[in-house]
C-alpha positions as CSV (number, residue, x, y, z in Angstrom):
1,M,11.1,-5.5,-32.9
2,A,12.8,-3.9,-29.9
3,A,14.0,-6.1,-27.0
4,V,11.6,-6.4,-24.1
5,L,13.1,-4.5,-21.2
6,V,10.2,-4.4,-18.6
7,G,8.3,-7.4,-17.3
8,I,4.8,-6.7,-15.9
9,I,3.4,-9.5,-13.8
10,M,0.3,-9.8,-11.6
11,G,-1.0,-12.4,-9.3
12,S,-4.3,-13.0,-11.2
13,E,-6.2,-11.8,-14.2
14,S,-8.5,-9.8,-11.9
15,D,-5.5,-7.4,-11.5
16,L,-5.3,-6.8,-15.3
17,E,-7.5,-3.7,-15.3
18,I,-5.1,-1.9,-13.0
19,M,-1.8,-3.4,-14.3
20,K,-2.4,-2.6,-17.9
21,G,-1.9,1.1,-16.9
22,A,1.8,0.3,-16.5
23,A,2.0,-1.1,-20.0
24,E,0.1,1.9,-21.4
25,M,2.5,4.3,-19.8
26,L,5.5,2.4,-21.0
27,R,4.2,2.4,-24.5
28,Q,3.9,6.2,-24.4
29,F,7.7,6.2,-24.0
30,E,8.0,3.6,-26.8
31,V,9.0,0.8,-24.4
32,E,7.1,-2.4,-25.2
33,P,6.7,-4.5,-22.1
34,E,5.8,-8.1,-21.6
35,L,2.8,-8.8,-19.4
36,T,1.7,-12.1,-17.8
37,I,0.2,-13.8,-14.8
38,V,2.5,-15.2,-12.1
39,S,0.9,-16.2,-8.8
40,A,3.2,-16.3,-5.7
41,H,0.9,-18.7,-4.0
42,R,-0.6,-20.8,-6.8
43,T,2.4,-21.1,-9.1
44,P,5.5,-20.8,-7.0
45,E,7.7,-22.7,-9.5
46,R,6.6,-20.3,-12.3
47,L,7.4,-17.4,-10.0
48,R,10.9,-18.8,-9.3
49,E,11.6,-19.4,-12.9
50,Y,10.3,-16.0,-14.0
51,A,12.4,-14.1,-11.5
52,S,15.6,-16.1,-11.7
53,K,15.7,-16.0,-15.5
54,A,14.4,-12.4,-16.0
55,K,17.9,-10.9,-16.3
56,E,19.3,-13.4,-18.7
57,R,16.2,-12.9,-20.9
58,G,17.1,-9.2,-21.1
59,L,14.7,-7.6,-18.7
60,K,16.0,-4.6,-16.8
61,V,13.0,-3.9,-14.5
62,I,10.1,-5.9,-13.2
63,I,6.7,-4.4,-12.2
64,A,4.8,-6.8,-10.0
65,G,1.2,-6.1,-8.9
66,A,-0.8,-8.0,-6.3
67,G,-3.8,-7.7,-4.1
68,G,-4.6,-9.2,-0.7
69,A,-1.5,-10.7,1.0
70,A,0.5,-9.3,-2.0
71,H,3.6,-11.5,-1.7
72,L,4.4,-11.4,-5.4
73,P,6.7,-8.3,-5.6
74,G,8.7,-9.4,-2.5
75,M,9.1,-13.0,-3.7
76,V,10.3,-11.8,-7.1
77,A,12.7,-9.3,-5.5
78,A,14.1,-12.1,-3.3
79,Q,15.1,-14.1,-6.5
80,T,16.5,-11.4,-8.8
81,I,19.0,-8.5,-8.7
82,L,16.7,-6.5,-11.0
83,P,14.8,-3.5,-9.6
84,V,11.3,-4.6,-8.7
85,I,8.5,-2.1,-8.5
86,G,5.5,-3.2,-6.5
87,V,1.9,-2.2,-7.2
88,P,-0.5,-2.8,-4.4
89,V,-3.9,-3.7,-5.9
90,K,-7.2,-3.2,-4.1
91,S,-8.7,-6.6,-4.7
92,S,-12.1,-8.1,-3.8
93,N,-10.7,-9.8,-0.7
94,S,-8.8,-6.7,0.3
95,V,-8.9,-4.8,3.6
96,D,-9.4,-1.5,1.8
97,G,-6.0,-2.1,0.1
98,W,-4.0,-1.7,3.3
99,D,-3.1,-5.4,3.4
100,S,-1.6,-5.1,-0.1
101,I,0.2,-1.8,0.6
102,L,1.8,-3.0,3.8
103,S,2.7,-6.4,2.4
104,I,4.7,-4.7,-0.4
105,L,6.0,-1.7,1.5
106,Q,7.2,-3.4,4.6
107,M,9.9,-5.6,3.0
108,P,12.7,-6.8,5.3
109,Y,16.3,-5.5,5.0
110,G,18.0,-6.9,2.0
111,V,14.9,-7.4,-0.2
112,P,14.0,-3.9,-1.4
113,V,10.8,-3.3,-3.5
114,A,10.1,0.2,-4.8
115,T,6.4,0.7,-4.0
116,V,3.9,3.0,-5.7
117,A,0.4,4.0,-4.5
118,L,-2.6,1.7,-4.2
119,N,-3.6,0.9,-7.8
120,G,-0.7,3.1,-9.0
121,A,0.4,1.0,-12.0
122,K,0.7,4.1,-14.2
123,N,3.3,5.5,-11.9
124,A,5.1,2.2,-11.9
125,G,5.3,2.4,-15.7
126,I,6.7,5.9,-15.4
127,L,9.2,4.8,-12.8
128,A,10.3,1.9,-14.9
129,A,10.8,4.3,-17.8
130,Q,12.9,6.6,-15.6
131,I,15.1,3.7,-14.6
132,L,15.6,2.8,-18.3
133,A,16.2,6.4,-19.2
134,L,19.4,6.4,-17.1
135,H,21.1,4.6,-20.0
136,D,18.8,5.4,-22.9
137,P,18.7,9.0,-24.2
138,S,15.7,8.3,-26.4
139,I,13.6,7.3,-23.4
140,A,15.0,10.2,-21.4
141,G,13.9,12.6,-24.1
142,K,10.4,11.2,-24.2
143,L,10.2,11.5,-20.4
144,E,11.2,15.2,-20.6
145,A,8.5,15.8,-23.2
146,Y,6.0,14.1,-20.9
147,K,7.0,16.3,-18.0
148,E,6.5,19.4,-20.2
149,Y,3.1,18.1,-21.4
150,Q,2.1,17.8,-17.7
151,D,3.2,21.4,-17.1
152,D,1.1,22.5,-20.1
153,I,-2.0,20.8,-18.7
154,V,-1.7,22.5,-15.3
155,M,-1.1,25.9,-16.9
156,E,-4.2,25.5,-19.1
157,S,-6.1,24.7,-15.9
158,V,-4.7,27.9,-14.3
159,K,-5.9,29.9,-17.3
160,N,-9.4,28.2,-17.1
161,V,-9.7,29.2,-13.4
162,R,-8.7,32.8,-14.2
163,N,-11.2,32.9,-17.1
164,I,-14.1,32.1,-14.9
165,G,-13.2,35.0,-12.6
166,F,-10.9,33.7,-9.9
167,T,-7.4,35.2,-9.4
168,N,-4.6,35.0,-6.9
169,E,-1.5,37.0,-6.3
170,F,0.8,34.2,-7.4
171,D,-0.6,34.2,-11.0
172,V,-0.6,38.0,-11.5
């Protein structure tokens, strides 16, 4: 079994439906992540241990998703030198997700958190794979194939639009 390189954590099980998107994307690139619950507010000692020991356990990137006040990504970033990707999650107690977005995005100087869109766990998975690909040609190749696949999907859509009678000068 390959070493686990990406940790995916979330503040509560209610975030799982969104956060599993990061794991699914990583698996497309044959990167098997670990996934668990770490609450910044309810389990601060667990958070401290997870973040402080992540590097020695072999992790290279941490994806942290949280809703509401969304302190998890920043608190993890404060306790590790690993890159942390924050996923703001629109939760049941959320202010349309803006509380989560701003809590993760507006980190103070010295504690950076890369932030993806609201509920953007899939992009977090892709970004983690891109970070790993800097030193892993196998993952880089899979990412290149994924980009080509995305291009193919768009070009098929262009053809579909043309086939129903719409054209433009760009596609001539």
